[in-house]
Backbone as JSON Lines, residues from 0, in Angstrom:
{"i":0,"aa":"M","n":[57.68,174.62,-63.67],"ca":[57.83,173.19,-63.46],"c":[58.88,172.98,-62.38]}
{"i":1,"aa":"D","n":[58.59,172.04,-61.47],"ca":[59.54,171.82,-60.38],"c":[60.75,171.03,-60.88]}
{"i":2,"aa":"P","n":[61.87,171.03,-60.14],"ca":[63.1,170.38,-60.58],"c":[62.95,168.87,-60.75]}
{"i":3,"aa":"I","n":[62.07,168.24,-59.95],"ca":[61.9,166.79,-60.07],"c":[61.26,166.45,-61.4]}
{"i":4,"aa":"T","n":[60.18,167.17,-61.74],"ca":[59.52,166.92,-63.02],"c":[60.48,167.22,-64.18]}
{"i":5,"aa":"A","n":[61.22,168.3,-64.08],"ca":[62.17,168.65,-65.13],"c":[63.2,167.55,-65.32]}
{"i":6,"aa":"S","n":[63.67,166.97,-64.21],"ca":[64.69,165.92,-64.34],"c":[64.12,164.67,-64.99]}
{"i":7,"aa":"V","n":[62.82,164.44,-64.81],"ca":[62.2,163.29,-65.46],"c":[61.97,163.57,-66.94]}
{"i":8,"aa":"L","n":[61.55,164.79,-67.24],"ca":[61.22,165.13,-68.62],"c":[62.44,165.28,-69.51]}
{"i":9,"aa":"M","n":[63.53,165.78,-69.01],"ca":[64.7,166.04,-69.85],"c":[65.23,164.79,-70.54]}
{"i":10,"aa":"P","n":[65.49,163.68,-69.85],"ca":[66.0,162.52,-70.55],"c":[64.98,161.96,-71.53]}
{"i":11,"aa":"C","n":[63.71,162.08,-71.19],"ca":[62.67,161.52,-72.04],"c":[62.53,162.26,-73.35]}
{"i":12,"aa":"S","n":[62.76,163.57,-73.34],"ca":[62.56,164.34,-74.56],"c":[63.52,163.89,-75.65]}
{"i":13,"aa":"S","n":[64.73,163.51,-75.28],"ca":[65.67,163.04,-76.3],"c":[65.22,161.71,-76.87]}
{"i":14,"aa":"Q","n":[64.61,160.84,-76.03],"ca":[64.08,159.58,-76.53],"c":[62.89,159.84,-77.44]}
{"i":15,"aa":"A","n":[62.04,160.79,-77.06],"ca":[60.86,161.08,-77.86],"c":[61.27,161.58,-79.24]}
{"i":16,"aa":"N","n":[62.31,162.42,-79.31],"ca":[62.77,162.9,-80.61],"c":[63.26,161.76,-81.47]}
{"i":17,"aa":"H","n":[63.95,160.79,-80.86],"ca":[64.44,159.63,-81.61],"c":[63.27,158.8,-82.13]}
{"i":18,"aa":"A","n":[62.21,158.71,-81.33],"ca":[61.08,157.86,-81.69],"c":[60.15,158.53,-82.7]}
{"i":19,"aa":"S","n":[60.27,159.83,-82.89],"ca":[59.32,160.52,-83.75],"c":[59.75,160.48,-85.21]}
{"i":20,"aa":"S","n":[60.27,159.38,-85.65],"ca":[60.75,159.25,-87.02],"c":[59.6,159.11,-88.02]}
{"i":21,"aa":"G","n":[58.37,159.05,-87.51],"ca":[57.24,158.92,-88.4],"c":[56.97,157.5,-88.85]}
{"i":22,"aa":"Q","n":[57.68,156.54,-88.3],"ca":[57.45,155.15,-88.66],"c":[56.48,154.52,-87.67]}
{"i":23,"aa":"H","n":[55.54,153.77,-88.19],"ca":[54.52,153.12,-87.37],"c":[54.47,151.65,-87.77]}
{"i":24,"aa":"W","n":[54.73,150.77,-86.8],"ca":[54.75,149.35,-87.1],"c":[53.4,148.89,-87.62]}
{"i":25,"aa":"Q","n":[53.47,148.02,-88.62],"ca":[52.3,147.28,-89.07],"c":[52.77,146.02,-89.78]}
{"i":26,"aa":"C","n":[51.99,144.99,-89.62],"ca":[52.28,143.71,-90.26],"c":[51.96,143.83,-91.75]}
{"i":27,"aa":"I","n":[52.72,143.12,-92.57],"ca":[52.41,143.11,-94.0],"c":[52.03,141.69,-94.39]}
{"i":28,"aa":"S","n":[51.13,141.58,-95.31],"ca":[50.71,140.26,-95.77],"c":[51.82,139.64,-96.63]}
{"i":29,"aa":"G","n":[51.84,138.33,-96.65],"ca":[52.79,137.64,-97.5],"c":[54.22,137.68,-97.0]}
{"i":30,"aa":"C","n":[54.41,137.84,-95.71],"ca":[55.76,137.9,-95.14],"c":[56.03,136.62,-94.34]}
{"i":31,"aa":"G","n":[55.57,136.59,-93.11],"ca":[55.74,135.4,-92.27],"c":[57.12,135.18,-91.71]}
{"i":32,"aa":"A","n":[58.0,136.17,-91.82],"ca":[59.37,136.0,-91.31],"c":[59.37,135.64,-89.83]}
{"i":33,"aa":"C","n":[58.39,136.17,-89.08],"ca":[58.32,135.88,-87.65],"c":[57.88,134.44,-87.38]}
{"i":34,"aa":"C","n":[57.42,133.75,-88.38],"ca":[56.97,132.36,-88.21],"c":[58.12,131.36,-88.29]}
{"i":35,"aa":"R","n":[59.29,131.84,-88.53],"ca":[60.49,131.0,-88.49],"c":[60.85,130.83,-87.02]}
{"i":36,"aa":"L","n":[60.58,129.68,-86.45],"ca":[60.7,129.45,-85.01],"c":[61.91,128.61,-84.62]}
{"i":37,"aa":"D","n":[62.78,128.31,-85.55],"ca":[63.92,127.44,-85.29],"c":[64.61,127.82,-83.98]}
{"i":38,"aa":"P","n":[64.58,126.92,-82.97],"ca":[65.17,127.25,-81.67],"c":[66.65,127.61,-81.73]}
{"i":39,"aa":"S","n":[67.38,127.08,-82.69],"ca":[68.81,127.43,-82.78],"c":[69.01,128.87,-83.21]}
{"i":40,"aa":"E","n":[67.99,129.49,-83.81],"ca":[68.08,130.88,-84.25],"c":[67.31,131.83,-83.34]}
{"i":41,"aa":"R","n":[66.53,131.3,-82.39],"ca":[65.65,132.15,-81.58],"c":[65.86,131.95,-80.08]}
{"i":42,"aa":"G","n":[67.1,131.71,-79.67],"ca":[67.4,131.46,-78.26],"c":[66.92,132.56,-77.33]}
{"i":43,"aa":"E","n":[67.13,133.81,-77.74],"ca":[66.72,134.94,-76.9],"c":[65.2,134.95,-76.71]}
{"i":44,"aa":"A","n":[64.48,134.64,-77.77],"ca":[63.02,134.6,-77.68],"c":[62.57,133.49,-76.74]}
{"i":45,"aa":"I","n":[63.16,132.34,-76.88],"ca":[62.77,131.2,-76.04],"c":[63.06,131.48,-74.58]}
{"i":46,"aa":"E","n":[64.18,132.11,-74.28],"ca":[64.54,132.45,-72.91],"c":[63.54,133.42,-72.27]}
{"i":47,"aa":"A","n":[62.9,134.25,-73.07],"ca":[61.96,135.24,-72.55],"c":[60.61,134.62,-72.18]}
{"i":48,"aa":"L","n":[60.37,133.4,-72.61],"ca":[59.08,132.75,-72.36],"c":[59.06,132.05,-71.01]}
{"i":49,"aa":"N","n":[57.85,131.93,-70.44],"ca":[57.72,131.14,-69.22],"c":[57.67,129.66,-69.62]}
{"i":50,"aa":"A","n":[57.63,128.77,-68.66],"ca":[57.71,127.33,-68.94],"c":[56.58,126.85,-69.84]}
{"i":51,"aa":"H","n":[55.36,127.31,-69.58],"ca":[54.21,126.89,-70.41],"c":[54.35,127.41,-71.84]}
{"i":52,"aa":"Q","n":[54.71,128.69,-71.97],"ca":[54.88,129.28,-73.3],"c":[55.99,128.57,-74.06]}
{"i":53,"aa":"R","n":[57.09,128.28,-73.37],"ca":[58.23,127.6,-73.99],"c":[57.81,126.22,-74.53]}
{"i":54,"aa":"E","n":[57.05,125.49,-73.73],"ca":[56.58,124.16,-74.16],"c":[55.71,124.27,-75.41]}
{"i":55,"aa":"L","n":[54.79,125.24,-75.4],"ca":[53.92,125.46,-76.55],"c":[54.73,125.89,-77.77]}
{"i":56,"aa":"Y","n":[55.66,126.81,-77.57],"ca":[56.51,127.3,-78.66],"c":[57.23,126.13,-79.32]}
{"i":57,"aa":"L","n":[57.89,125.31,-78.51],"ca":[58.67,124.19,-79.05],"c":[57.78,123.16,-79.74]}
{"i":58,"aa":"S","n":[56.55,123.02,-79.28],"ca":[55.62,122.08,-79.94],"c":[55.17,122.59,-81.3]}
{"i":59,"aa":"M","n":[55.32,123.88,-81.54],"ca":[54.9,124.48,-82.8],"c":[55.99,124.47,-83.87]}
{"i":60,"aa":"V","n":[57.2,124.08,-83.5],"ca":[58.32,124.1,-84.46],"c":[58.26,122.85,-85.33]}
{"i":61,"aa":"G","n":[58.17,123.06,-86.63],"ca":[58.19,121.94,-87.57],"c":[59.6,121.47,-87.85]}
{"i":62,"aa":"A","n":[59.71,120.37,-88.55],"ca":[61.03,119.79,-88.86],"c":[61.92,120.76,-89.64]}
{"i":63,"aa":"D","n":[61.3,121.65,-90.41],"ca":[62.07,122.61,-91.22],"c":[62.37,123.91,-90.45]}
{"i":64,"aa":"G","n":[61.94,124.0,-89.18],"ca":[62.18,125.19,-88.38],"c":[61.08,126.23,-88.47]}
{"i":65,"aa":"W","n":[60.14,126.04,-89.36],"ca":[59.02,126.96,-89.5],"c":[57.88,126.5,-88.59]}
{"i":66,"aa":"C","n":[57.02,127.42,-88.21],"ca":[55.85,127.1,-87.4],"c":[54.97,126.12,-88.17]}
{"i":67,"aa":"I","n":[54.44,125.14,-87.47],"ca":[53.58,124.14,-88.12],"c":[52.27,124.76,-88.6]}
{"i":68,"aa":"H","n":[51.93,125.95,-88.13],"ca":[50.7,126.63,-88.54],"c":[50.93,127.63,-89.67]}
{"i":69,"aa":"F","n":[52.15,127.71,-90.15],"ca":[52.48,128.66,-91.21],"c":[52.25,128.0,-92.57]}
{"i":70,"aa":"D","n":[51.45,128.64,-93.39],"ca":[51.2,128.18,-94.76],"c":[52.32,128.75,-95.62]}
{"i":71,"aa":"T","n":[53.31,127.91,-95.94],"ca":[54.47,128.41,-96.68],"c":[54.11,128.85,-98.1]}
{"i":72,"aa":"G","n":[53.13,128.22,-98.7],"ca":[52.72,128.61,-100.05],"c":[52.1,129.99,-100.08]}
{"i":73,"aa":"G","n":[51.19,130.25,-99.15],"ca":[50.5,131.54,-99.1],"c":[51.18,132.54,-98.18]}
{"i":74,"aa":"R","n":[52.22,132.09,-97.51],"ca":[52.94,132.91,-96.53],"c":[51.97,133.6,-95.56]}
{"i":75,"aa":"R","n":[51.2,132.77,-94.86],"ca":[50.25,133.32,-93.89],"c":[50.05,132.33,-92.75]}
{"i":76,"aa":"C","n":[49.6,132.84,-91.62],"ca":[49.34,132.02,-90.44],"c":[47.94,131.42,-90.55]}
{"i":77,"aa":"R","n":[47.85,130.11,-90.38],"ca":[46.55,129.44,-90.47],"c":[45.74,129.6,-89.18]}
{"i":78,"aa":"I","n":[46.35,130.04,-88.09],"ca":[45.63,130.23,-86.82],"c":[45.77,131.67,-86.32]}
{"i":79,"aa":"Y","n":[45.87,132.61,-87.23],"ca":[46.18,133.99,-86.87],"c":[45.31,134.52,-85.73]}
{"i":80,"aa":"D","n":[43.99,134.35,-85.83],"ca":[43.1,134.88,-84.8],"c":[43.22,134.15,-83.46]}
{"i":81,"aa":"Q","n":[43.7,132.92,-83.47],"ca":[43.86,132.13,-82.25],"c":[45.33,131.91,-81.89]}
{"i":82,"aa":"R","n":[46.24,132.65,-82.49],"ca":[47.67,132.44,-82.24],"c":[48.01,132.72,-80.78]}
{"i":83,"aa":"P","n":[49.05,132.07,-80.27],"ca":[49.44,132.28,-78.87],"c":[49.88,133.71,-78.59]}
{"i":84,"aa":"D","n":[49.89,134.07,-77.32],"ca":[50.26,135.43,-76.93],"c":[51.67,135.81,-77.36]}
{"i":85,"aa":"F","n":[52.6,134.86,-77.39],"ca":[53.98,135.2,-77.78],"c":[54.12,135.43,-79.27]}
{"i":86,"aa":"C","n":[53.08,135.13,-80.03],"ca":[53.09,135.41,-81.47],"c":[52.47,136.77,-81.79]}
{"i":87,"aa":"R","n":[52.06,137.48,-80.8],"ca":[51.39,138.77,-81.0],"c":[52.38,139.91,-80.74]}
{"i":88,"aa":"V","n":[52.58,140.72,-81.73],"ca":[53.56,141.8,-81.64],"c":[53.26,142.72,-80.47]}
{"i":89,"aa":"E","n":[52.0,142.95,-80.17],"ca":[51.67,143.84,-79.07],"c":[52.16,143.32,-77.71]}
{"i":90,"aa":"N","n":[52.58,142.07,-77.65],"ca":[53.09,141.5,-76.4],"c":[54.62,141.51,-76.32]}
{"i":91,"aa":"L","n":[55.3,142.03,-77.31],"ca":[56.77,142.03,-77.29],"c":[57.32,142.76,-76.06]}
{"i":92,"aa":"M","n":[56.71,143.88,-75.69],"ca":[57.22,144.64,-74.55],"c":[57.1,143.85,-73.26]}
{"i":93,"aa":"S","n":[56.0,143.11,-73.11],"ca":[55.85,142.34,-71.88],"c":[56.85,141.18,-71.83]}
{"i":94,"aa":"L","n":[57.24,140.67,-72.99],"ca":[58.21,139.57,-73.03],"c":[59.64,140.06,-72.88]}
{"i":95,"aa":"F","n":[59.99,141.12,-73.59],"ca":[61.38,141.57,-73.64],"c":[61.66,142.82,-72.82]}
{"i":96,"aa":"G","n":[60.63,143.46,-72.33],"ca":[60.84,144.63,-71.49],"c":[60.96,145.9,-72.28]}
{"i":97,"aa":"S","n":[61.19,146.96,-71.52],"ca":[61.24,148.3,-72.08],"c":[62.48,149.01,-71.58]}
{"i":98,"aa":"P","n":[63.04,149.88,-72.4],"ca":[64.17,150.67,-71.92],"c":[63.79,151.54,-70.73]}
{"i":99,"aa":"N","n":[62.49,151.85,-70.56],"ca":[62.04,152.71,-69.46],"c":[61.54,151.91,-68.27]}
{"i":100,"aa":"Q","n":[61.67,150.58,-68.29],"ca":[61.17,149.78,-67.2],"c":[61.81,150.2,-65.89]}
{"i":101,"aa":"G","n":[60.99,150.23,-64.85],"ca":[61.49,150.62,-63.56],"c":[61.44,152.11,-63.31]}
{"i":102,"aa":"E","n":[61.06,152.88,-64.3],"ca":[60.96,154.35,-64.15],"c":[59.51,154.76,-64.29]}
{"i":103,"aa":"Q","n":[58.66,154.27,-63.4],"ca":[57.24,154.55,-63.52],"c":[56.87,155.79,-62.72]}
{"i":104,"aa":"A","n":[55.93,156.53,-63.26],"ca":[55.44,157.7,-62.55],"c":[54.55,157.25,-61.4]}
{"i":105,"aa":"P","n":[54.5,158.02,-60.33],"ca":[53.59,157.69,-59.24],"c":[52.16,157.73,-59.72]}
{"i":106,"aa":"A","n":[51.31,156.92,-59.14],"ca":[49.92,156.85,-59.56],"c":[49.14,158.09,-59.17]}
{"i":107,"aa":"S","n":[49.53,158.77,-58.1],"ca":[48.8,159.94,-57.63],"c":[49.75,160.9,-56.92]}
{"i":108,"aa":"P","n":[49.3,162.14,-56.73],"ca":[50.15,163.08,-55.98],"c":[50.43,162.59,-54.57]}
{"i":109,"aa":"S","n":[49.42,161.97,-53.92],"ca":[49.66,161.5,-52.56],"c":[50.7,160.39,-52.54]}
{"i":110,"aa":"Q","n":[50.68,159.52,-53.55],"ca":[51.71,158.48,-53.62],"c":[53.08,159.11,-53.86]}
{"i":111,"aa":"A","n":[53.1,160.14,-54.68],"ca":[54.37,160.81,-54.93],"c":[54.92,161.38,-53.64]}
{"i":112,"aa":"N","n":[54.05,161.99,-52.85],"ca":[54.51,162.54,-51.58],"c":[54.98,161.43,-50.65]}
{"i":113,"aa":"Q","n":[54.27,160.31,-50.63],"ca":[54.68,159.17,-49.8],"c":[56.02,158.64,-50.25]}
{"i":114,"aa":"D","n":[56.23,158.6,-51.53],"ca":[57.49,158.09,-52.08],"c":[58.61,159.11,-51.97]}
{"i":115,"aa":"G","n":[58.29,160.33,-51.58],"ca":[59.31,161.35,-51.45],"c":[59.7,161.98,-52.77]}
{"i":116,"aa":"Q","n":[58.89,161.75,-53.83],"ca":[59.26,162.3,-55.13],"c":[58.87,163.77,-55.25]}
{"i":117,"aa":"L","n":[57.81,164.16,-54.54],"ca":[57.44,165.57,-54.53],"c":[57.43,165.99,-53.07]}
{"i":118,"aa":"D","n":[57.98,167.11,-52.77],"ca":[58.15,167.51,-51.38],"c":[57.57,168.9,-51.19]}
{"i":119,"aa":"Q","n":[56.55,169.0,-50.34],"ca":[55.91,170.28,-50.09],"c":[56.93,171.31,-49.59]}
{"i":120,"aa":"R","n":[57.98,170.83,-48.89],"ca":[58.95,171.76,-48.31],"c":[59.72,172.51,-49.39]}
{"i":121,"aa":"R","n":[59.67,172.05,-50.61],"ca":[60.38,172.76,-51.69],"c":[59.58,173.93,-52.2]}
{"i":122,"aa":"G","n":[58.38,174.09,-51.69],"ca":[57.59,175.25,-52.08],"c":[56.65,175.01,-53.24]}
{"i":123,"aa":"A","n":[56.61,173.81,-53.8],"ca":[55.7,173.53,-54.9],"c":[54.3,173.39,-54.34]}
{"i":124,"aa":"K","n":[53.32,173.87,-55.07],"ca":[51.93,173.8,-54.62],"c":[51.31,172.5,-55.1]}
{"i":125,"aa":"A","n":[50.38,171.97,-54.3],"ca":[49.76,170.67,-54.6],"c":[49.12,170.62,-55.99]}
{"i":126,"aa":"P","n":[48.33,171.63,-56.4],"ca":[47.75,171.55,-57.75],"c":[48.81,171.49,-58.86]}
{"i":127,"aa":"E","n":[49.89,172.25,-58.67],"ca":[50.97,172.21,-59.67],"c":[51.63,170.84,-59.69]}
{"i":128,"aa":"Q","n":[51.78,170.24,-58.51],"ca":[52.37,168.9,-58.43],"c":[51.49,167.9,-59.16]}
{"i":129,"aa":"A","n":[50.19,167.98,-58.94],"ca":[49.27,167.06,-59.6],"c":[49.34,167.22,-61.12]}
{"i":130,"aa":"K","n":[49.4,168.45,-61.57],"ca":[49.49,168.71,-63.02],"c":[50.8,168.15,-63.57]}
{"i":131,"aa":"D","n":[51.91,168.39,-62.84],"ca":[53.2,167.88,-63.27],"c":[53.21,166.36,-63.31]}
{"i":132,"aa":"L","n":[52.63,165.73,-62.29],"ca":[52.56,164.26,-62.26],"c":[51.76,163.72,-63.43]}
{"i":133,"aa":"E","n":[50.66,164.4,-63.73],"ca":[49.82,163.98,-64.84],"c":[50.6,164.09,-66.16]}
{"i":134,"aa":"Q","n":[51.35,165.16,-66.33],"ca":[52.15,165.33,-67.54],"c":[53.23,164.26,-67.63]}
{"i":135,"aa":"V","n":[53.88,163.96,-66.51],"ca":[54.91,162.92,-66.5],"c":[54.31,161.57,-66.85]}
{"i":136,"aa":"A","n":[53.15,161.26,-66.26],"ca":[52.49,159.98,-66.54],"c":[52.11,159.88,-68.01]}
{"i":137,"aa":"Q","n":[51.6,160.96,-68.58],"ca":[51.23,160.97,-70.0],"c":[52.46,160.78,-70.88]}
{"i":138,"aa":"L","n":[53.54,161.46,-70.54],"ca":[54.77,161.34,-71.3],"c":[55.31,159.92,-71.22]}
{"i":139,"aa":"Q","n":[55.29,159.34,-70.03],"ca":[55.79,157.97,-69.89],"c":[54.94,156.98,-70.68]}
{"i":140,"aa":"A","n":[53.63,157.18,-70.7],"ca":[52.76,156.31,-71.48],"c":[53.08,156.45,-72.97]}
{"i":141,"aa":"T","n":[53.29,157.68,-73.41],"ca":[53.65,157.91,-74.81],"c":[54.99,157.25,-75.15]}
{"i":142,"aa":"L","n":[55.96,157.41,-74.25],"ca":[57.28,156.81,-74.49],"c":[57.2,155.29,-74.51]}
{"i":143,"aa":"E","n":[56.35,154.73,-73.69],"ca":[56.17,153.28,-73.67],"c":[55.61,152.8,-75.0]}
{"i":144,"aa":"L","n":[54.63,153.52,-75.54],"ca":[54.07,153.17,-76.85],"c":[55.11,153.32,-77.95]}
{"i":145,"aa":"Q","n":[55.91,154.38,-77.88],"ca":[56.95,154.59,-78.87],"c":[58.01,153.5,-78.78]}
{"i":146,"aa":"A","n":[58.36,153.12,-77.56],"ca":[59.34,152.04,-77.38],"c":[58.81,150.72,-77.92]}
{"i":147,"aa":"A","n":[57.53,150.46,-77.69],"ca":[56.91,149.23,-78.23],"c":[56.93,149.25,-79.75]}
{"i":148,"aa":"N","n":[56.62,150.4,-80.33],"ca":[56.63,150.56,-81.78],"c":[58.04,150.32,-82.34]}
{"i":149,"aa":"E","n":[59.04,150.93,-81.7],"ca":[60.42,150.76,-82.16],"c":[60.9,149.32,-82.01]}
{"i":150,"aa":"L","n":[60.51,148.66,-80.92],"ca":[60.89,147.27,-80.71],"c":[60.27,146.38,-81.78]}
{"i":151,"aa":"A","n":[59.0,146.6,-82.08],"ca":[58.32,145.81,-83.11],"c":[58.99,146.0,-84.47]}
{"i":152,"aa":"I","n":[59.29,147.24,-84.83],"ca":[59.95,147.52,-86.1],"c":[61.31,146.85,-86.16]}
{"i":153,"aa":"S","n":[62.08,146.99,-85.09],"ca":[63.41,146.39,-85.04],"c":[63.36,144.87,-85.16]}
{"i":154,"aa":"C","n":[62.45,144.24,-84.42],"ca":[62.32,142.77,-84.49],"c":[61.93,142.32,-85.89]}
{"i":155,"aa":"C","n":[60.97,143.02,-86.49],"ca":[60.54,142.64,-87.84],"c":[61.67,142.82,-88.85]}
{"i":156,"aa":"K","n":[62.37,143.92,-88.77],"ca":[63.5,144.13,-89.7],"c":[64.52,143.0,-89.55]}
{"i":157,"aa":"Q","n":[64.83,142.65,-88.33],"ca":[65.8,141.59,-88.08],"c":[65.33,140.26,-88.66]}
{"i":158,"aa":"Q","n":[64.07,139.93,-88.44],"ca":[63.54,138.66,-88.95],"c":[63.47,138.65,-90.48]}
{"i":159,"aa":"I","n":[63.0,139.74,-91.03],"ca":[62.89,139.82,-92.49],"c":[64.28,139.72,-93.12]}
{"i":160,"aa":"R","n":[65.23,140.46,-92.58],"ca":[66.6,140.43,-93.08],"c":[67.15,139.01,-93.02]}
{"i":161,"aa":"S","n":[66.89,138.33,-91.93],"ca":[67.38,136.97,-91.72],"c":[66.77,135.98,-92.71]}
{"i":162,"aa":"E","n":[65.5,136.13,-92.99],"ca":[64.8,135.17,-93.86],"c":[64.83,135.52,-95.34]}
{"i":163,"aa":"Y","n":[64.69,136.8,-95.66],"ca":[64.53,137.18,-97.07],"c":[65.6,138.14,-97.58]}
{"i":164,"aa":"G","n":[66.5,138.56,-96.71],"ca":[67.55,139.5,-97.12],"c":[67.17,140.93,-96.83]}
{"i":165,"aa":"G","n":[68.15,141.74,-96.62],"ca":[67.94,143.13,-96.26],"c":[67.54,144.04,-97.39]}
{"i":166,"aa":"R","n":[67.68,143.58,-98.62],"ca":[67.32,144.43,-99.77],"c":[66.27,143.8,-100.66]}
{"i":167,"aa":"G","n":[65.65,142.75,-100.15],"ca":[64.66,142.02,-100.93],"c":[63.31,142.71,-100.99]}
{"i":168,"aa":"R","n":[62.42,142.1,-101.74],"ca":[61.07,142.64,-101.97],"c":[60.29,142.76,-100.66]}
{"i":169,"aa":"V","n":[60.39,141.75,-99.78],"ca":[59.65,141.79,-98.53],"c":[60.12,142.95,-97.65]}
{"i":170,"aa":"M","n":[61.41,143.15,-97.56],"ca":[61.92,144.27,-96.76],"c":[61.46,145.6,-97.33]}
{"i":171,"aa":"R","n":[61.52,145.74,-98.63],"ca":[61.07,147.0,-99.24],"c":[59.59,147.25,-98.95]}
{"i":172,"aa":"R","n":[58.77,146.21,-99.02],"ca":[57.34,146.36,-98.72],"c":[57.13,146.74,-97.26]}
{"i":173,"aa":"F","n":[57.91,146.11,-96.36],"ca":[57.77,146.43,-94.94],"c":[58.17,147.88,-94.68]}
{"i":174,"aa":"L","n":[59.29,148.31,-95.21],"ca":[59.75,149.68,-95.01],"c":[58.74,150.7,-95.55]}
{"i":175,"aa":"R","n":[58.15,150.38,-96.68],"ca":[57.13,151.25,-97.24],"c":[55.9,151.29,-96.32]}
{"i":176,"aa":"A","n":[55.5,150.15,-95.78],"ca":[54.31,150.07,-94.92],"c":[54.5,150.84,-93.62]}
{"i":177,"aa":"I","n":[55.68,150.77,-93.01],"ca":[55.87,151.44,-91.72],"c":[56.01,152.95,-91.85]}
{"i":178,"aa":"R","n":[56.26,153.43,-93.06],"ca":[56.33,154.88,-93.28],"c":[54.94,155.5,-93.42]}
{"i":179,"aa":"Q","n":[53.94,154.67,-93.7],"ca":[52.57,155.16,-93.86],"c":[51.95,155.42,-92.5]}
{"i":180,"aa":"Q","n":[51.06,156.39,-92.46],"ca":[50.36,156.7,-91.22],"c":[49.39,155.57,-90.89]}
{"i":181,"aa":"P","n":[49.22,155.28,-89.59],"ca":[48.32,154.18,-89.19],"c":[46.87,154.51,-89.5]}
């Protein structure tokens, strides 16, 4: 492996080990902690939204701070299948970013050479470079998924703790659910 690929892989391996805790985010029924939209408690979330999303978000806040589409009795979303993009956990990374943002692998070996990331003068052969680039791209994609998973788990824990307590029944159910394989 060439020194450039090694320098990219080394920092990532420590992140991968941290992410391999075996926890996999999943929503649990009967929770709804994320439906607490009170702007005084969700400033960071509101700041991450664009103007249209922000307007929609604020229009969804009920007088009690809960989403107007949240069924408090059944603890479920009444518009789950049609909920806005900012209500979808899979969009958290696009809203809040990633710890690896800005560290993207080149799309191709030729782009890498254009960008100066791989240099023929170092003696590396083109097929090896392509293989190394492919491995780096795969690792970065994996790390991005792991980062998204960790962000989702962290956000849910924070919301659940805030709404139902850190040792309550909902938190215990969530912790049990994320330990299960997807």
